[in-house]
N, C-alpha and C positions, 0 to 999 in steps of 0.2 A: 217821224219826228217826235210825236207825242210820246211814243214808247221809249225813245232814247232819253227824253227829258225825265220821264218817270224812273227809268233805270238809274240815271245819274243821281237823282234825289235819293233813291233807295240806297245806293252805294255810299253816298256821303253820310246818310243817317247811320248806317251800320258801322262805318269807320268812327264816327264821333261817339257812338255808344260803346265801342270796344276800348276806347282810351280810358285808362285807369284814372279814377278821381282820387282814390285812396287805397292803401294796401295795409290793412291793420294786421299786426303780428304781435305775438307774445313771446317774450324771452325771459330767461332766468339768469341773473348776474350774481356770481359768487362774491360776497362781501363779508369776509370772516370777522371783521371788526364791528359789524352792525349787530349788536346783541341786546340792545335795550330800546325803550321807546324814544329816548332823546336822540339817539343815533338814527333811528328809523325816521324821526321827524326831519332831521337835517338832510337825509338822503331824499326823502319825499319832496322837500322844498327845492333841492337842487334839480331834481328831475322835472318837476312841474313848471319850472321856468323855461323849459324847452318846448318849442312849437311841435305839436304832434303827440304830446303826452298829457294825460289828464290825471288829476290827483286820485280819482276814484279807481284808477286802473293799476295802482301800485300796491303791492302786498309785500311786506317784509316779515320773514320768519327764519329763525335759526341761521343767520348769516347769509341768507340768500334773498335777493330782491327780484320779484317777478313783476314785470311791467308790460302793459299793452301799449303799443305805440303805432303811429302811422309811418311806415317805412318810406313813404313818398316825401315826408317832411324831415325825418331824422333817422340816422343809422345807429346800429347797435354800438359801434365804437364811440359815437357821440355820447350815448348814455353812459358808457364806461368812463369816459373822460370827465363828464359832469360829476359823477360820483367821486372820482379821484380828486377833482378840484375842491370838493367839499371836505376832503380829508380822510377818505376811506379807500382801501384797496378795492379794485373792481376787476374781477377776472384777472387778466394778465397785466393790468395797468396799476402801477403802484400809486399810493396816495401822494398828493402834493405835500411836500415836507412842511412848508409854511402853514398850510391849511390844517395839517395834522397837529402841529404844535399849538395852533390857536384854538383847537377844540377844548371845550370844558372837560374837567376831569372825568365826569361820568360817561363821556363819549370816547375816552382813550382806552 
């Protein structure tokens, strides 16, 4: 009986430890219109509003955005759509037209 109870506790402990708490990944999103610091700032703001993305994990360089995110909280497509809603093309997702028109001249 004592052995069975210990075995049961061991199995439950192993199962709870094997459950993922987070799954941190890094991806690069092509954003050809993001070429200056003003555009990069807008993309960074859009991404940091999402749960699972931190500001210090976003790097923007030469029309590409590299971001580290928790895939248990947010999917890559959500990142793409967030950038598109900020007015910039993101991989295969076109920029939201109204958001693109509303961007200041230096971001167009």
